[in-house]
N, C-alpha and C positions, 0 to 999 in steps of 0.2 A: 834613290835619286835617279838612277838609270842615266848616267852621263853619256853612255855610248862610246864608240870608238874615238870620236872627235874630242870628247871630254878627257878620255884617257890620254890622248896625244897631247892635249894642252897641259894636263898635269905633269906629264913626263917632261915637257919642255921646262916647266917651272922647277921640277926636282933637279934638273941639271945644274941649276945655279943656287938652289936653296941649301942653306947650311944649318937649319934649325929643326926641321921636321924629322922626328925619330920614329913615330908610330903613325901608320897610314892604313885606314880601313876602307877599301874600295869594293867590299863584297857586294854582290848582286847589283852591279852597275852596267852590265852588258857591254863591256869594253871590247869584247871580241879579240880575234887574233891581232888586228892592227893596234889596238890599245896595249895588248900584252907585249908586242914587239917594241912599241915606243917606250913603254916602261922599262923594258929590258935594257934599251940603249941608255936610258937615264941612270939605271943602276950601275952601269959601267963607270960612271963618273961621280955619282953621289956617294958621299962618305958619312952620311948621318942617319939614313933610314935603317933601323935595326929590326923593325917589326912591320911586315907588309901582309895584309889580308886581301887576296885576290880571289877568294872563293866565289863560286857561282857567277862566273863572268864569260863562260864559253870561249876561253882563249884558244882552245884547240891545240893540236900538235905543234903548229907553227909558233904560237905564242909560248908554249911550254919549252920548245927547243931554244928559242931566243933567250928566255929567262935562265935556262941551264947554262948557256954560254956566258951570260952576264955574271952569273955567280962564280964563274971561274976567276974573275978579276975583282969581284966585290968581296971585301973581307968584313963588311959591317953588318949585313943582313944576318940575323941570328934566327929569325922566325919568318917563314914564308908559307902561307896557307893557300894551297891550290886545289882544295876540294871542289868537286862538281864543275870541272872545266873541260871535260871531254878531251883530255890530253892523250889518252891512250886506251887500249882495250879494256 
């Protein structure tokens, strides 16, 4: 679908208040670092998403770092797919 950074940010805002979505596949959507960071902020307050696929989104080191920080406070996410995101070397 290639929702891009704006779509990633919009979904992140929705996830902040959503209490039913448990599985979300956003693979290959080109959300970039901005979308990754927005989703990370959402994960800090969302308590229902347990499976999140962000593979092939080019979130980069910035998005990866933001997600790592979010996981420090999120105890719900059990599966996070970050393949092919150019997070590190």
